[in-house]
C-alpha positions in Angstrom: -61.3 28.1 60.4 -62.6 31.5 61.6 -60.5 34.5 60.0 -60.4 38.1 60.2 -59.2 40.5 57.7 -57.5 44.0 57.9 -58.4 46.9 57.1 -61.4 46.1 59.5 -64.9 45.8 57.8 -66.4 48.6 60.3 -70.0 49.6 58.9 -70.7 53.2 59.0 -67.4 54.7 59.1 -67.8 58.3 60.0 -67.2 61.7 57.8 -63.9 63.3 58.5 -63.8 65.7 61.0 -61.8 68.2 58.5 -64.1 66.9 55.7 -65.8 70.5 55.7 -62.3 72.3 55.2 -62.8 73.7 59.0 -58.8 72.4 59.3 -56.2 75.0 58.5 -54.5 75.3 55.4 -51.8 73.0 55.8 -54.1 70.1 55.6 -57.2 71.6 53.8 -56.8 70.0 49.9 -53.4 68.8 51.1 -52.8 66.5 48.2 -54.6 67.7 45.1 -55.5 71.6 46.1 -58.9 70.7 45.8 -61.1 70.0 49.1 -63.6 66.6 48.8 -65.3 64.8 51.2 -63.7 61.6 53.4 -64.4 59.3 55.8 -62.1 58.5 58.6 -62.0 56.4 61.9 -58.5 56.1 63.7 -56.7 55.8 67.0 -58.7 53.2 68.4 -59.1 52.7 71.9 -60.6 48.8 72.6 -62.2 47.4 75.9 -62.4 43.9 76.1 -65.2 41.9 78.3 -67.6 39.0 78.6 -66.8 38.2 75.1 -67.4 41.4 73.6 -65.2 44.0 72.2 -66.1 47.7 72.2 -64.0 50.1 69.9 -64.0 53.7 70.0 -62.0 55.8 67.6 -61.9 58.9 66.1 -64.4 60.9 64.4 -67.5 58.4 65.6 -67.8 56.0 68.3 -68.6 53.2 68.7 -68.4 49.6 67.4 -69.0 45.9 69.1 -67.8 42.5 67.8 -69.0 39.5 69.6 -67.0 37.2 67.1 -63.4 38.1 68.1 -63.0 40.7 65.4 -64.1 39.3 62.2 -67.5 41.1 61.9 -68.4 44.6 63.7 -71.7 46.5 64.8 -72.2 50.3 64.6 -73.1 51.3 68.0 -73.7 55.1 67.9 -73.3 56.7 71.8 -73.9 59.7 73.1 -71.4 61.6 72.9 -71.0 60.4 69.3 -67.6 62.3 68.7 -66.1 63.8 71.6 -62.6 64.5 69.9 -59.9 63.1 68.2 -58.0 59.7 70.3 -60.9 59.1 72.3 -59.9 56.6 75.3 -62.4 54.5 77.5 -61.4 52.6 80.6 -63.5 50.6 83.2 -62.7 52.1 86.6 -64.7 51.5 90.0 -67.6 49.9 88.4 -67.9 53.2 85.9 -66.4 53.8 82.2 -64.5 56.5 82.2 -64.2 58.6 79.0 -62.0 61.5 77.5 -60.3 62.5 74.5 -58.1 65.5 72.8 -58.9 68.8 74.3 -62.2 67.1 76.0 -63.6 67.0 79.7 -63.7 63.3 81.7 -67.0 61.9 81.0 -68.6 58.9 82.9 -71.2 56.2 82.6 -72.5 53.0 84.0 -72.5 51.5 80.6 -69.7 51.1 77.8 -72.0 52.4 75.0 -73.3 55.4 77.4 -75.2 57.7 77.4 -71.7 59.9 79.4 -72.5 62.4 81.8 -69.6 65.1 82.0 -67.7 65.5 84.9 -65.3 68.3 83.9 -61.9 69.1 82.8 -58.6 67.5 84.7 -57.2 69.8 86.9 -53.7 69.8 88.3 -52.9 68.7 91.8 -52.1 72.5 93.1 -55.6 73.6 91.3 -55.7 75.0 87.8 -55.4 73.4 84.5 -53.4 70.1 84.1 -52.7 71.2 81.1 -54.0 74.0 78.7 -56.9 72.4 76.6 -55.2 72.9 73.3 -52.1 70.8 74.3 -54.1 68.2 75.9 -53.7 65.6 73.2 -53.9 61.8 72.7 -54.9 61.0 76.6 -55.0 57.6 77.6 -56.9 56.7 81.1 -55.6 53.6 82.8 -56.8 51.7 85.8 -54.5 49.5 87.6 -55.5 46.2 89.3 -54.7 47.9 92.8 -57.4 50.7 92.0 -55.4 53.6 91.4 -55.9 55.8 88.2 -53.5 57.3 85.9 -53.6 59.4 82.6 -51.0 59.6 79.9 -51.0 62.3 77.2 -48.8 63.9 74.4 -47.9 64.3 71.1 -45.0 66.0 69.3 -41.7 67.9 70.9 -42.9 67.9 74.5 -42.9 64.1 75.2 -45.2 61.7 76.6 -46.4 62.6 80.1 -48.3 61.3 82.8 -49.9 61.7 86.5 -52.0 59.9 88.9 -55.3 60.8 89.3 -57.6 60.8 92.4 -59.1 57.2 92.3 -62.7 58.9 93.6 -62.3 61.9 91.5 -61.3 61.6 88.1 -61.0 64.9 87.5 -58.3 65.9 89.9 -54.5 65.1 89.6 -52.8 64.2 92.9 -49.4 63.8 91.4 -47.4 66.6 89.7 -47.0 66.2 86.0 -43.9 64.1 85.0 -42.6 63.7 81.3 -42.5 59.8 80.9 -40.2 60.0 77.7 -39.8 62.2 74.5 -38.7 61.8 71.1 -34.9 60.3 70.7 -33.4 61.3 67.2 -31.0 58.0 67.9 -34.2 56.3 67.4 -34.0 56.2 63.9 -37.9 54.9 63.2 -39.1 57.8 65.6 -37.4 60.5 62.8 -40.1 62.7 60.8 -40.9 61.6 57.0 -41.6 58.7 55.0 -38.3 57.2 55.2 -37.3 58.7 58.7 -34.9 61.1 56.5 -35.4 64.2 59.2 -34.0 63.8 62.4 -34.8 67.5 63.6 -38.5 66.3 64.8 -40.8 64.0 65.2 -44.7 63.5 66.5 -44.4 61.3 69.5 -47.8 60.7 70.2 -50.5 58.3 71.4 -49.5 56.8 74.4 -51.3 53.6 75.8 -50.7 51.4 78.9 -50.7 47.8 79.0 -49.9 46.1 82.7 -48.9 42.5 81.3 -46.7 39.9 83.4 -46.2 42.5 86.3 -44.6 45.0 83.9 -46.0 48.3 82.7 -45.6 48.9 79.0 -46.3 52.3 77.8 -46.7 52.2 74.2 -46.3 55.5 71.6 -46.0 56.0 68.2 -44.0 57.9 65.6 -43.3 59.6 63.2 -46.8 61.1 61.8 -49.8 59.7 61.0 -49.4 60.5 57.1 -46.4 58.2 56.4 -46.0 54.6 55.8 -42.9 55.1 58.7 -45.7 55.7 61.1 -45.7 52.7 63.7 -45.7 52.0 67.7 -42.8 51.6 70.1 -43.0 50.5 73.5 -41.5 51.4 76.8 -41.2 49.4 79.9 -41.3 50.0 83.8 -41.8 48.7 87.0 -44.3 51.2 88.3 -47.0 53.1 86.4 -45.1 56.3 86.3 -41.7 55.3 85.5 -38.7 55.3 85.4 -39.1 53.7 81.7 -36.9 52.3 79.7 -36.8 51.8 76.1 -37.2 48.2 74.6 -34.4 46.9 72.6 -37.2 45.6 70.2 -38.6 48.7 68.4 -40.9 49.4 66.8 -43.5 46.6 67.9 -45.9 47.4 65.4 -45.2 48.7 61.8 -46.1 47.8 58.1 -44.6 50.2 55.5 -46.4 48.4 52.3 -49.6 47.6 51.1 -53.3 48.3 52.1 -52.0 48.3 55.9 -49.7 51.2 55.0 -48.5 53.0 58.9 -49.3 50.8 61.5 -49.7 53.2 64.5 -51.9 55.1 67.0 -53.6 52.3 68.7 -53.9 50.0 71.7 -53.0 46.7 73.3 -55.0 44.8 75.2 -55.9 41.5 76.9 -58.7 40.3 74.3 -60.1 37.0 73.2 -58.5 33.6 72.8 -57.0 34.2 76.3 -54.4 36.4 74.7 -53.0 40.3 74.1 -54.3 42.2 70.9 -53.0 45.2 69.3 -55.6 47.7 67.3 -54.1 49.9 65.4 -54.4 53.0 62.6 -53.6 52.3 59.0 -53.3 55.2 56.2 -55.7 55.5 53.2 -54.8 59.4 52.5 -56.7 59.5 49.2 -58.3 63.0 49.9 -56.5 64.0 53.2 -53.7 62.8 55.5 -56.3 62.2 58.2 -58.4 60.0 56.0 -57.7 56.3 57.6 -58.7 53.1 58.7 -58.4 50.4 61.4 -56.7 47.1 61.9 -55.9 44.6 64.5 -53.0 42.0 65.1 -52.3 39.4 67.9 -49.5 40.5 70.1 -47.3 38.9 72.7 -44.7 39.2 75.5 -41.7 37.6 74.0 -39.2 35.3 76.2 -37.0 38.5 76.8 -39.9 40.0 78.4 -40.5 42.6 75.6 -44.0 43.6 74.0 -44.0 42.2 70.4 -47.0 43.0 67.9 -47.7 40.8 64.7 -47.8 39.2 62.1 -49.6 42.6 61.0 -50.6 42.0 57.4 -53.6 42.5 55.0 -54.1 38.8 54.6 -57.0 36.7 56.2 -55.5 35.8 59.7 -57.3 33.3 62.1 -59.2 34.8 65.0 -57.5 32.2 67.2 -54.2 34.4 66.6 -50.7 33.5 67.7 -48.0 33.9 65.8 -49.3 32.3 62.4 -51.5 32.9 59.4 -54.2 31.5 57.8 -52.4 30.2 54.8 -54.8 32.3 52.5 -53.0 34.4 49.8 -54.4 37.1 47.4 -54.5 35.2 44.3 -55.1 37.9 42.0 -53.0 40.7 42.9 -51.4 42.5 40.2 -52.7 40.0 37.6 -55.1 40.9 34.6 -57.9 42.7 35.0 -60.5 44.1 32.7 -63.8 46.3 33.1 -66.9 47.0 31.5 -65.9 50.9 31.2 -63.1 53.1 32.6 -63.5 56.7 33.6 -60.6 58.6 32.5 -57.4 58.2 34.7 -59.0 55.2 36.5 -57.7 52.0 35.1 -58.9 48.4 36.3 -55.3 47.7 37.1 -55.9 50.2 40.1 -58.3 47.8 41.8 -55.7 45.2 42.7 -52.2 47.5 42.9 -52.0 46.9 46.9 -52.8 50.6 47.3 -56.0 52.3 48.6 -54.5 55.6 47.3 -55.6 54.1 43.7 -59.1 52.9 42.4 -60.7 51.6 39.3 -63.7 53.8 38.4 -66.4 52.3 35.7 -67.7 55.1 33.1 -70.5 57.7 34.5 -73.0 56.2 31.6 -72.2 52.4 32.8 -75.5 51.4 33.6 -74.2 48.0 35.4 -70.5 48.1 35.8 -68.3 44.8 35.7 -64.9 44.4 37.0 -63.5 41.0 36.3 -60.0 39.8 37.8 -58.1 36.8 36.5 -56.0 34.9 38.5 -53.7 33.3 35.7 -54.2 29.6 37.5 -56.6 27.3 39.3 -57.1 28.3 43.1 -59.2 27.4 45.8 -60.6 30.7 47.1 -62.6 31.2 50.2 -62.8 34.7 51.0 -62.6 38.2 49.3 -62.0 41.6 50.4 -63.8 45.2 48.5 -62.3 48.4 49.7 -64.5 50.8 48.1 -63.6 54.5 46.6 -65.8 57.6 46.9 -64.4 60.3 44.8 -68.2 61.5 44.5 -68.8 61.8 48.3 -70.2 65.5 49.3 -72.2 65.3 52.5 -73.2 69.1 52.2 -75.0 68.2 48.5 -76.6 65.1 50.1 -74.5 62.2 48.4 -74.1 60.7 51.8 -72.6 57.0 52.3 -74.9 54.0 51.2 -75.1 50.1 50.6 -73.6 49.2 47.2 -75.6 46.8 45.8 -72.9 44.1 44.3 -72.6 40.5 43.5 -69.2 38.8 43.5 -69.1 35.5 41.2 -66.5 33.0 40.5 -65.8 30.4 37.5 -63.5 27.8 36.5 -62.4 28.6 33.1 -63.6 30.8 30.0 -66.6 28.9 29.4 -68.0 27.7 32.6 -70.9 29.4 34.6 -70.5 32.1 37.0 -71.3 31.2 40.5 -72.5 33.8 43.0 -70.7 33.7 46.2 -71.3 36.9 47.9 -74.6 39.3 47.1 -75.0 42.8 48.8 -78.1 43.7 47.3 -80.3 44.7 49.9 -77.3 44.8 52.3 -75.2 46.7 54.7 -73.4 49.9 54.0 -69.3 48.6 54.4 -66.5 50.8 53.2 -64.5 47.7 53.6 -66.1 44.4 53.0 -64.5 41.0 53.8 -66.5 37.9 52.8 -65.9 34.5 53.5 -67.4 31.3 51.6 -67.2 27.8 51.0 -63.8 26.9 49.4 -64.3 27.1 45.7 -62.0 26.3 42.9 -61.8 29.2 40.1 -59.7 30.8 37.7 -61.5 34.2 38.1 -63.6 36.8 39.5 -66.2 39.2 38.9 -67.9 41.7 40.7 -71.0 43.4 39.4 -72.6 46.7 40.8 -76.4 46.3 40.3 -77.2 49.9 41.9 -75.1 53.2 41.9 -74.8 54.8 45.5 -76.1 58.1 43.3 -72.6 59.5 43.2 -69.3 58.5 41.7 -67.7 55.4 43.1 -64.7 53.1 42.5 -62.9 50.0 43.8 -59.2 50.5 45.6 -58.9 46.9 46.2 -60.4 43.8 44.8 -58.8 40.6 46.9 -59.6 37.2 45.9 -57.8 34.8 48.9 -57.0 31.1 48.4 -54.6 28.5 48.5 -52.7 26.8 45.2 -54.7 24.3 43.5 -53.1 20.9 42.1 -54.4 20.9 38.8 -52.3 22.9 35.9 -52.2 26.5 35.7 -54.1 28.0 32.7 -52.8 31.2 30.5 
């Protein structure tokens, strides 16, 4: 069975846009008071055509997948980083691109290069929205050739207008509010536990047309929270009136590596079904340090949009409301290491949280991490999520491939068998590997060459199914 695993293994994650300290003091060094470099990508906008996904996201673009999202290739485009929350739509034979505070760009190729057309103007001339307030736009081309843009963030609601289908920089209707924050929707309330009803960041609109209806999705209450999720309103026309779905939020995950499944998109994708792509938090150094995931979606028997299962386990590429049946067999079990940096215990590598990590001592020449399963399992995939506390672009400590091997063995006296080898391989911040089912009681990661800066393992998950043999201790 072909599988994918969240967070998605995108190569060449870009540097965080505010890693250089250019953001305001509220965010700069928000967790520790000391700024450090980080990588991020979030707010995915995806198109699917000719069997290929093309994913555009914040802080850098773009990535493609020809196998339903199992593996991805980095395809840098021009412009590479147009701004937060980019959106691309195919309209009238061209690909249109915009983002927060950005002009509209156009290209004959989804991977560019794109040519700048200019900012969107209001129907009566002048600004559609002050540039500093043009947040999280989404371009939507209807199947009758009409073109729309939706945007919005925080307390003034999600807005929309129709654009001239021949001139995407000109609105032909007046700006309307599609809907706004409603404190009666408890999941929209601000905070980790939705404890603050006084405000919310209602943001990230996305329009999906399915089964003859228009589903306008959005996200709340804030990207830094585990409560971050996606909801949906539905209408019979592109500009409403919109009614709130009975089932909301449609996409959420408050625990583990998929923390805060928010801002993203829902599209007609592979396997002839709907797929959602979403943001999930890492937030080790900054609240904009984020990753990207995906999950199947569907229209249920009541005509409502649903997403899921949303989780961090291997999932079948074929989609549907099923899992691949594989579980992390080493989560929260015994783990040991060749050395430990102060405060970076080996147990942090299998605690299910990207914000903690094991880190070897600085003088450890060949660092090793050994995870024991407390039983015998048939394992067939693994995910490594790397931590990068020593990253510093200005000092030349930039991302590099980590040369590692992953080995399995069945019993303390058995030989180790290499099942994954990245010596001379790719640079992957999240590295998901599949291999032939192998019965094992433990796994070992060995790093053969340092990337040249302090690093760690934030997650080492080994996925498998139970074996009939008696468990060992």
